[in-house]
C-alpha positions in Angstrom: 33.4 20.0 0.6 36.5 19.2 2.7 39.0 16.8 1.1 40.5 13.9 3.2 43.4 15.1 5.3 46.5 13.3 6.5 47.0 12.2 10.1 47.5 15.1 12.5 49.8 15.2 15.5 48.5 14.3 19.0 48.4 18.0 20.1 46.4 19.0 17.0 43.8 16.2 17.2 41.4 17.7 19.9 41.3 21.0 18.0 40.7 19.2 14.7 37.9 17.1 16.2 36.3 20.2 17.6 36.5 22.0 14.2 35.2 18.8 12.5 32.3 18.6 15.0 31.4 22.3 14.4 31.7 21.8 10.6 29.5 18.7 10.7 26.7 20.6 12.5 26.8 23.4 10.1 26.6 21.1 7.1 23.8 19.1 8.7 21.8 22.2 9.6 22.3 23.4 6.0 20.7 20.1 4.7 17.8 20.6 7.2 17.2 24.2 6.0 17.4 23.3 2.3 15.1 20.4 2.8 12.5 22.4 4.7 12.7 25.3 2.2 12.3 23.1 -0.9 9.4 21.1 0.6 7.3 23.8 2.2 7.7 26.2 -0.7 4.3 26.5 -2.4 2.9 23.7 -0.3 -0.6 25.2 -0.4 -0.6 25.2 -4.2 -2.6 24.2 -6.1 -5.6 24.9 -3.9 -7.6 22.0 -5.3 -7.6 18.2 -5.0 -4.6 16.6 -6.6 -4.3 13.0 -7.7 -4.8 10.5 -4.9 -5.7 13.3 -2.4 -9.2 12.3 -3.5 -8.8 8.9 -1.8 -6.8 9.8 1.3 -8.5 13.1 2.0 -11.8 11.3 1.8 -10.6 8.6 4.2 -9.5 11.3 6.6 -13.0 12.7 6.5 -14.4 9.2 7.2 -12.2 8.9 10.2 -13.2 12.3 11.6 -16.9 11.3 11.0 -16.2 7.8 12.4 -17.6 6.2 9.2 -16.4 2.7 8.3 -14.8 2.2 4.9 -12.7 -0.4 3.0 -9.1 0.1 1.9 -6.4 -2.2 0.8 -3.8 -0.6 3.1 -3.4 -0.8 6.8 -4.8 2.1 8.8 -1.9 4.1 10.4 -1.1 6.5 7.6 -4.8 7.4 7.1 -5.3 7.8 10.8 -2.3 10.2 11.0 -3.7 12.3 8.1 -7.1 12.4 9.8 -5.5 13.4 13.1 -3.5 16.2 11.5 -6.6 17.4 9.8 -8.7 17.2 13.0 -6.1 19.1 15.1 -5.7 21.8 12.5 -9.4 22.5 12.2 -10.6 20.4 9.4 -14.2 19.2 10.1 -14.4 16.2 7.7 -17.2 17.8 5.6 -15.3 18.1 2.3 -16.3 15.3 -0.2 -13.0 14.9 -2.0 -15.0 13.7 -5.0 -12.5 14.1 -7.8 -9.1 15.7 -8.7 -9.5 19.3 -9.6 -12.2 20.1 -7.0 -11.5 23.5 -5.4 -10.7 23.6 -1.6 -13.2 26.5 -1.0 -13.4 27.4 2.7 -11.8 24.0 3.5 -8.9 23.8 6.0 -6.9 21.4 4.0 -3.5 23.0 4.7 -2.9 21.2 8.0 -3.0 17.7 6.3 -0.6 18.9 3.6 1.7 20.4 6.1 1.8 17.2 8.1 2.7 15.0 5.1 5.2 17.6 3.9 6.9 17.8 7.3 7.5 14.1 7.2 8.8 14.4 3.6 11.1 17.2 4.7 12.7 14.9 7.3 13.8 12.4 4.7 17.0 14.1 3.3 18.3 14.8 6.8 17.6 11.3 7.9 19.5 10.0 4.8 22.4 12.3 5.8 22.5 10.7 9.3 22.1 7.2 8.0 25.0 7.5 5.5 27.1 9.2 8.1 26.7 6.4 10.6 27.4 3.9 7.9 30.5 5.5 6.4 31.7 8.3 8.7 32.3 10.3 5.5 30.8 13.8 5.6 31.1 14.0 1.8 29.1 10.7 1.3 26.5 11.9 3.7 26.1 15.3 2.0 26.0 13.8 -1.5 23.5 11.1 -0.6 21.1 13.6 1.1 21.4 16.0 -1.9 20.6 13.2 -4.4 17.3 12.8 -2.4 16.8 16.5 -1.7 17.2 17.6 -5.3 15.0 14.9 -6.8 11.8 16.6 -8.0 9.9 13.3 -7.9 10.4 12.8 -4.2 9.6 16.5 -3.7 6.3 16.1 -5.6 5.3 12.9 -3.8 5.9 14.4 -0.4 3.9 17.6 -0.7 0.4 16.2 -0.8 -2.2 14.4 1.3 -0.8 10.9 0.5 0.5 7.8 2.2 3.8 8.0 0.4 5.5 10.7 2.5 4.5 8.8 5.6 5.7 5.5 4.3 9.1 7.0 3.1 9.6 8.7 6.5 9.1 5.4 8.4 11.3 3.4 5.9 14.1 5.9 6.3 13.5 6.0 10.0 14.0 2.2 10.1 17.2 2.5 8.2 18.5 5.1 10.6 17.5 3.1 13.6 19.3 0.0 12.3 22.6 1.8 11.7 22.3 3.6 15.0 22.0 0.3 16.8 25.0 -0.9 14.9 26.9 2.2 15.8 26.3 1.4 19.5 27.7 -2.1 19.2 30.5 -1.3 21.6 28.0 -0.2 24.2 25.5 -3.1 24.2 22.6 -2.9 26.6 23.4 0.7 27.4 20.6 3.2 27.6 21.4 4.7 24.2 21.5 1.2 22.7 18.1 0.3 24.1 16.6 3.6 22.9 17.7 3.1 19.3 16.6 -0.5 19.4 13.1 0.5 20.5 13.0 3.3 18.0 13.9 0.8 15.2 11.0 -1.4 16.4 8.6 1.4 16.4 9.6 2.6 12.9 9.3 -1.0 11.6 5.8 -1.3 13.0 4.8 2.0 11.6 6.2 1.3 8.1 4.1 -1.9 7.8 1.1 -0.2 9.4 1.1 2.4 6.6 1.5 0.0 3.6 2.2 -3.7 3.4 5.3 -2.9 1.2 6.8 -1.8 4.6 7.5 -5.5 5.0 10.4 -5.1 2.6 12.3 -2.8 5.1 11.4 -5.4 7.8 13.2 -8.0 5.8 16.2 -5.7 5.4 16.3 -5.0 9.2 16.0 -8.7 9.8 19.0 -9.5 7.6 21.1 -6.8 9.3 20.1 -8.2 12.7 21.1 -11.7 11.6 24.5 -10.4 10.5 25.1 -8.7 13.8 24.0 -11.8 15.8 26.3 -14.0 13.6 29.3 -11.6 14.4 28.5 -11.7 18.1 28.3 -15.5 18.1 31.8 -15.5 16.4 33.3 -13.4 19.3 35.0 -16.2 21.2 35.8 -13.9 24.1 32.0 -14.0 25.0 30.0 -17.0 26.1 27.2 -18.3 24.0 24.6 -17.0 26.5 25.7 -13.5 25.6 24.5 -14.1 22.1 21.2 -15.4 23.5 20.8 -12.2 25.5 21.3 -10.2 22.3 18.8 -12.3 20.4 16.2 -11.9 23.2 16.7 -8.1 23.2 16.2 -7.9 19.5 13.3 -10.3 19.5 11.6 -8.2 22.1 12.1 -4.8 20.4 12.0 -5.9 16.7 9.3 -8.6 16.8 7.2 -8.4 19.9 7.0 -4.6 20.2 6.1 -4.1 16.5 3.5 -6.8 16.7 1.9 -5.2 19.7 1.9 -1.7 18.1 0.6 -3.1 14.8 -2.3 -4.8 16.6 -3.0 -1.6 18.7 -3.3 0.5 15.5 -5.9 -1.9 14.2 -7.7 -1.8 17.5 -7.9 2.0 17.4 -9.0 1.8 13.7 -11.9 -0.5 14.5 -12.9 1.5 17.5 -12.9 4.8 15.8 -14.8 3.6 12.7 -17.9 2.6 14.5 -20.5 3.8 12.0 -21.8 2.1 8.9 -20.3 3.2 5.6 -20.0 2.2 1.9 -17.4 -0.4 2.6 -19.6 -2.6 4.8 -20.4 -5.1 2.0 -16.8 -6.3 1.7 -17.1 -7.8 5.2 -19.1 -10.7 6.7 -22.6 -10.3 8.0 -21.3 -10.8 11.6 -18.6 -8.1 11.1 -21.3 -5.6 9.9 -23.4 -6.2 12.9 -20.9 -4.1 14.9 -21.4 -1.0 12.8 -23.9 1.7 14.0 -26.4 2.4 11.2 -25.9 -0.9 9.4 -29.1 -2.8 8.9 -27.6 -5.6 11.0 -26.6 -3.4 14.0 -28.8 -4.1 17.0 -31.1 -5.8 14.4 -33.7 -8.3 15.3 -34.3 -10.9 12.6 -35.9 -14.3 12.4 -33.3 -16.9 13.3 -34.9 -19.4 10.9 -35.4 -19.0 7.2 -38.8 -19.9 5.7 -40.5 -20.0 2.3 -42.0 -16.6 1.6 -39.1 -14.7 3.2 -37.3 -11.9 1.4 -33.6 -12.4 1.9 -30.2 -11.2 0.7 -27.6 -13.8 0.0 -23.9 -12.9 0.7 -21.1 -14.8 -0.8 -19.1 -16.3 2.1 -15.7 -15.8 0.4 -13.6 -13.1 2.0 -14.7 -9.8 0.5 -17.6 -11.6 -1.2 -20.5 -9.5 -2.5 -24.3 -9.9 -2.5 -26.2 -11.9 -5.1 -27.6 -9.1 -7.2 -29.6 -8.4 -10.4 -30.9 -5.4 -12.3 -33.1 -4.7 -15.3 -30.1 -4.8 -17.8 -29.6 -7.8 -20.1 -26.5 -9.6 -21.1 -25.3 -8.0 -24.4 -25.5 -9.6 -27.7 -23.0 -12.5 -28.0 -22.7 -13.1 -24.3 -24.7 -16.2 -23.8 -28.5 -15.9 -23.8 -29.7 -12.3 -23.9 -31.4 -12.5 -20.5 -31.2 -10.5 -17.3 -27.8 -10.0 -15.7 -27.0 -11.7 -12.4 -23.9 -10.5 -10.6 -22.5 -9.9 -7.2 -22.3 -6.4 -5.7 -20.3 -5.4 -2.6 -22.7 -2.6 -1.6 -26.1 -2.9 0.1 -28.8 -2.3 -2.5 -32.5 -2.9 -3.1 -31.5 -5.0 -6.1 -29.9 -7.6 -3.7 -33.3 -8.9 -2.5 -34.7 -12.3 -3.4 -38.0 -14.0 -2.5 -37.7 -17.7 -1.5 -40.5 -19.6 -3.2 -41.7 -23.2 -3.5 -40.4 -24.9 -6.6 -43.7 -26.5 -7.5 -46.4 -24.1 -6.5 -47.1 -20.4 -6.2 -46.9 -18.6 -2.9 -50.2 -17.9 -1.1 -49.9 -14.6 0.8 -53.0 -15.5 2.8 -51.5 -18.8 4.0 -50.8 -18.6 7.7 -48.8 -21.8 7.8 -45.1 -21.4 8.0 -42.8 -23.8 6.1 -39.2 -23.6 7.2 -36.4 -24.0 4.6 -34.4 -27.1 5.3 -31.3 -28.9 4.1 -32.0 -30.6 0.7 -35.1 -28.5 -0.1 -35.9 -27.3 -3.7 -36.6 -23.6 -4.2 -37.0 -20.9 -6.7 -35.4 -17.5 -6.0 -37.4 -14.6 -7.4 -35.6 -11.2 -7.8 -37.9 -8.8 -5.8 -37.4 -5.8 -8.1 -37.7 -7.3 -11.5 -39.8 -10.5 -10.6 -37.5 -12.7 -12.6 -36.2 -16.0 -11.2 -32.6 -17.0 -10.7 -31.9 -19.3 -13.7 -29.1 -21.3 -15.3 -28.7 -23.2 -18.5 -26.0 -24.7 -20.7 -24.8 -21.4 -22.2 -21.2 -20.4 -21.3 -20.7 -17.8 -18.6 -19.4 -14.4 -19.7 -15.8 -14.8 -18.5 -15.5 -18.3 -17.0 -16.3 -20.2 -20.2 -16.2 -23.6 -18.5 -19.1 -22.5 -16.2 -22.7 -22.1 -17.2 -24.4 -18.7 -17.5 -26.7 -17.5 -14.6 -29.5 -15.2 -15.6 -32.8 -13.7 -14.4 -35.6 -15.4 -16.4 -39.4 -15.3 -16.6 -42.1 -12.8 -16.2 -43.9 -12.0 -12.9 -42.2 -14.9 -11.2 -43.2 -17.5 -13.7 -40.3 -19.2 -15.4 -39.3 -22.8 -16.3 -37.6 -25.9 -14.9 -34.2 -24.3 -15.1 -35.2 -22.0 -12.2 -35.1 -24.7 -9.6 -32.2 -25.0 -7.1 -31.4 -27.4 -4.3 -30.4 -25.9 -1.0 -27.7 -27.6 1.0 -26.3 -26.7 4.4 -22.5 -27.4 4.7 -22.2 -30.1 7.3 -26.0 -30.3 7.5 -28.3 -33.4 7.7 -31.7 -34.1 6.3 -34.2 -31.9 8.1 -31.8 -29.3 9.4 -33.3 -25.8 9.3 -31.5 -23.0 7.4 -30.5 -20.2 9.9 -29.8 -16.6 9.2 -26.1 -15.7 9.0 -24.7 -18.9 10.6 -25.8 -21.5 8.0 -23.2 -21.9 5.2 -25.2 -22.7 2.1 -24.8 -24.2 -1.4 -27.3 -23.8 -4.2 -27.1 -26.7 -6.7 -29.0 -26.5 -9.9 -31.6 -29.2 -10.1 -31.3 -29.9 -13.8 -27.8 -28.9 -14.8 -26.1 -30.3 -11.6 -23.9 -27.2 -11.3 -23.3 -25.0 -8.3 -24.1 -21.3 -7.9 -20.8 -19.4 -7.5 -18.9 -16.2 -8.1 -15.6 -16.3 -9.9 -14.3 -13.0 -8.3 -13.7 -11.8 -11.9 -14.8 -8.3 -12.8 -17.3 -7.9 -15.6 -17.0 -5.2 -18.2 -18.7 -1.8 -18.1 -21.9 -3.3 -19.5 -22.4 -4.9 -16.1 -21.1 -1.8 -14.2 -17.9 -3.7 -13.4 -19.7 -5.9 -10.9 -18.5 -9.4 -10.4 -19.4 -12.5 -12.4 -21.9 -15.0 -11.1 -21.9 -18.4 -12.8 -22.9 -22.0 -12.3 -19.9 -24.3 -11.9 -20.2 -28.0 -12.9 -17.4 -28.7 -10.3 -19.5 -28.9 -7.2 -16.4 -28.5 -4.9 -16.0 -24.8 -5.9 -14.6 -23.1 -2.8 -16.3 -19.8 -3.8 -19.8 -21.4 -4.0 -20.7 -20.8 -0.3 -23.4 -18.3 0.7 -25.2 -17.2 3.8 -28.5 -15.5 4.3 -27.9 -12.0 5.7 -31.2 -10.0 5.7 -34.2 -12.1 6.4 -37.6 -10.4 6.3 -40.5 -12.6 7.4 -43.2 -11.4 9.7 -44.6 -14.8 10.7 -41.5 -15.9 12.6 -40.2 -14.7 16.0 -37.1 -12.6 15.9 -33.8 -12.7 17.8 -31.2 -10.1 18.5 -28.3 -10.0 16.1 -25.9 -9.6 19.1 -25.6 -13.3 19.2 -23.5 -13.2 16.0 -21.2 -10.4 17.2 -17.5 -11.2 16.6 -14.7 -10.2 19.0 -11.7 -8.0 18.1 -9.5 -10.9 17.1 -12.0 -12.2 14.6 -12.5 -8.7 13.1 -8.7 -8.2 13.0 -8.2 -11.5 11.1 -11.1 -10.8 8.7 -9.8 -7.2 8.1 -6.5 -8.7 6.9 -8.1 -11.3 4.7 -10.2 -8.7 3.0 -7.2 -6.4 2.5 -5.0 -9.1 1.1 -7.7 -10.1 -1.3 -8.4 -6.5 -2.3 -4.7 -5.9 -2.9 -4.4 -9.0 -5.1 -7.5 -8.1 -7.1 -6.6 -4.4 -7.9 -7.1 -3.7 -11.5 -6.5 -0.5 -13.5 -9.5 1.8 -14.0 -10.4 3.1 -17.4 -8.0 5.8 -18.6 -5.7 5.3 -15.6 -1.9 5.6 -16.1 -0.2 2.4 -14.9 3.3 1.2 -15.4 5.6 -1.8 -15.2 8.7 -2.2 -13.0 11.1 -2.1 -16.0 9.9 1.5 -16.7 10.7 2.9 -13.2 14.5 3.1 -12.9 14.8 4.6 -16.4 12.2 7.3 -15.5 10.2 6.3 -18.5 6.9 8.0 -17.8 5.5 10.2 -15.0 2.1 10.8 -13.6 -0.1 13.9 -13.6 -1.0 15.2 -10.1 -2.8 18.2 -11.4 -4.1 19.0 -14.9 -4.6 22.3 -16.7 -4.2 25.2 -16.2 -1.8 24.6 -13.2 0.0 21.4 -14.0 1.9 19.2 -11.5 3.7 16.2 -13.0 5.3 13.4 -11.0 8.6 12.7 -12.7 12.1 12.0 -11.3 15.0 14.3 -11.9 16.5 12.6 -14.9 20.1 13.6 -14.1 19.8 12.0 -10.7 17.7 8.9 -11.8 20.0 8.0 -14.7 23.1 8.6 -12.6 21.5 6.3 -10.0 21.0 3.6 -12.6 24.5 3.9 -14.0 26.0 3.9 -10.5 24.0 0.8 -9.5 25.7 -1.1 -12.4 29.1 0.5 -11.5 28.6 -0.7 -7.9 28.1 -4.3 -9.0 31.2 -4.2 -11.1 33.2 -2.4 -8.4 32.1 -4.9 -5.8 33.0 -7.9 -7.9 36.4 -6.3 -8.9 37.2 -5.5 -5.2 36.2 -8.9 -4.0 38.4 -10.7 -6.6 41.3 -8.3 -6.0 41.2 -8.9 -2.2 40.8 -12.7 -2.7 44.0 -12.5 -4.8 45.8 -10.8 -1.9 46.0 -7.3 -3.3 45.6 -4.7 -0.5 45.6 -0.9 -0.7 47.5 1.2 1.8 45.8 2.5 4.9 43.8 4.6 5.5 42.4 4.2 2.0 41.9 0.5 2.4 39.7 1.2 5.5 37.8 3.9 3.7 37.2 1.5 0.7 36.0 -1.4 2.9 33.6 0.9 4.8 32.1 2.5 1.7 31.8 -0.7 -0.3 30.2 -2.5 2.7 27.7 0.3 3.2 26.8 0.2 -0.5 26.4 -3.6 -0.2 23.7 -3.2 2.4 22.0 -0.4 0.6 22.0 -2.5 -2.6 20.2 -5.3 -0.7 17.7 -2.6 0.4 17.2 -1.6 -3.2 16.7 -5.1 -4.4 14.2 -5.9 -1.6 12.2 -2.8 -2.4 12.2 -3.2 -6.2 12.5 -6.8 -7.4 9.4 -8.2 -5.6 7.2 -5.9 -7.9 8.2 -8.0 -10.9 6.3 -11.0 -9.4 3.2 -9.1 -8.5 0.0 -9.6 -10.5 -1.8 -6.5 -9.2 -1.9 -3.2 -10.9 1.3 -1.1 -10.4 2.1 2.6 -10.5 5.2 4.7 -10.9 5.2 5.8 -7.3 5.8 2.3 -6.1 9.5 2.7 -7.0 10.2 5.6 -4.6 11.2 3.6 -1.5 13.8 1.8 -3.7 14.9 5.1 -5.0 16.0 6.2 -1.5 18.5 3.3 -1.5 19.9 3.9 -5.0 20.3 7.6 -4.2 22.3 6.8 -1.1 24.4 4.3 -3.0 25.1 7.0 -5.6 26.3 9.5 -2.9 28.6 6.9 -1.4 30.0 5.7 -4.7 30.7 9.2 -6.0 32.6 9.9 -2.8 34.6 6.7 -3.2 35.7 7.6 -6.7 36.4 11.2 -5.8 38.4 10.3 -2.7 40.3 7.7 -4.8 41.7 10.6 -6.8 43.5 11.9 -3.6 45.1 8.5 -2.9 46.0 7.6 -6.5 47.3 10.8 -8.0 50.1 13.0 -6.6 48.9 15.8 -4.4 49.5 18.6 -6.8 47.3 16.9 -9.4 44.9 15.1 -7.1 43.7 18.1 -5.0 42.7 20.4 -7.9 41.0 17.5 -9.7 39.2 16.4 -6.5 37.8 19.9 -6.0 36.9 20.3 -9.7 35.0 17.1 -9.8 33.3 17.9 -6.5 32.2 21.2 -8.1 30.9 19.5 -11.2 28.9 17.0 -9.3 27.3 19.5 -6.9 26.6 21.9 -9.8 24.9 19.2 -11.9 22.7 18.2 -9.0 21.7 21.8 -8.2 21.2 22.9 -11.8 19.1 19.9 -12.7 16.9 20.6 -9.7 16.5 24.2 -10.9 15.6 23.1 -14.4 13.0 20.5 -13.4 11.6 22.2 -10.3 8.5 23.5 -12.3 7.3 19.9 -12.5 6.8 19.9 -8.7 6.0 23.6 -8.1 3.6 24.0 -11.0 3.7 24.7 -14.8 1.4 27.1 -16.7 1.1 27.9 -20.4 1.4 25.4 -23.2 2.7 21.9 -22.6 6.3 20.8 -23.4 5.3 19.5 -26.8 4.6 23.0 -27.9 7.8 24.9 -29.2 6.5 28.0 -27.4 6.5 26.2 -24.0 9.3 27.2 -21.5 9.6 23.4 -20.8 9.9 22.4 -24.5 13.7 21.9 -24.3 13.3 19.6 -21.2 11.1 17.0 -22.9 14.0 14.6 -23.3 11.8 11.5 -23.8 8.7 11.3 -26.0 7.0 9.3 -23.2 7.1 12.3 -20.8 3.7 14.1 -21.0 4.3 17.4 -19.2 
């Protein structure tokens, strides 16, 4: 690493710049080669499904087969994985059922190589980002090495996952922002426009992979506001000049990303044209656009009548179907009668028969009686022949609600099986229509309303959602619609009349995703974590179990150094600010170097805060890998701060002491980074033999925390 040099004479400057340029390229190419080598090494191993490859590989298969599915993330990352698989020869036939399944005769390598390629771009992009922020080659090298030598980032970017794609676009956004700033003296030039457009594209792609990409959007927005504020403060330019800058940024950083984001969803909805197992999360009208769905090109009676066999779908976003099965509520959970739930998948157990409340159905009766607003009905579960029933027993989870059960034998129950049907906005005599009528079912005796709480029941109810009867008749989740309507005695109409347009489907897709994200709960046996555990590298995550183990864990030397240096930055920033406020100034060029490095760290610290602190407020289930976007920022801060302190040695100590100490400290830092990578690389590349808890294990001495499970 070159140490800072004193000012050269005018005749020496061109040669020095040429040598510096050549040296810069050699260093940068070295980072590129190291990044590629560490990432692509053993990329095909293990040759079985690892961790969340079971999800995103399966989704790639669904894209290739054009099968619709539900996921809580936007579509771009999964579409790119599917595209890489399709172009590399994967046919979408592998089921990706569970981690550990062997990739036998499956062309999975193309998808892994694509994700790994994006992951291999991250350290060089960090190098370029820090260089543009600091113009310090040492800071750029150290920052990129902090990222390159972290075995956690290495592990996370070698598999068929969304994370390498997200991290690539987050880092691409950072690079674009600093490149635009670097062109500030050439506004509206071709290079300036190109980088502004690239920044907008990267912003859009980050959000289109995961919604946490919004954090980097906020960071880019703050940087843009700072630049506009500085431009406004330039009194040599008219105010209209600031307006031009604002318009250019609004076009490239707001309008362009919005268009691209919408276009990605348009492609997503066009490609996934066939019915799949995620249909039930969406409205009946949405489902009518999916080939193979029972509602696609369907012809059903428009009106609903007594004697019809129907399915009732909860009208809440992502709402399921009213459902029952033979199983009873367990002992101690209300009355031990048949369970009633909602279920988001189409099933024979979702079907109910609409009956008169006061007489039996006569199958030979040719007269048709339409179901109208205000009518009383019984709803008989077709499979079990028990009636929808409620009574003054508390519901399983929502204790202020009443329990809803299936009751009776062969359709014969009691007075607690009677429900009053109301059409929202309806009047006396209005007929209930398939799909379009929004319905409430009010219990005739208990005066409560049939609802779903959106709360997941335990394993005894197969983790389906609770159905209850709420005494509060204004419950917003107590709205239903008839979806399937089987009744031979009424004329049928085409379901095309209910077909929504792209905008309606676009809006509904987001409502379902937001609700799905908010409702994510941990599965049994799943390793989750809390935000306080992430910066300290408290616990990792198994990607692959025995006999070939892959364990996601950060390089502890780098992670703990990052944490210490974050605290050091806060102290340094405050100390420097107070010192300057009191009028103490360092000699140039050290003062310029200090300002540049501290200012750069300031923005990276804002990036770390934006990508980390919001998780403290989230109620959804969280995992260790959620910290890795924030880790990129803390690693770049570490590289810059270490450079600041090392270069301070040159300016503080006499040359005969400063130079040897500078080189010695450089060697120690680089050796610590490289050696720690060597020690912990088996976590990423694979471990065999006994686990680290066994004294015979080669990893035994590296189990520095009891919470590490490798």
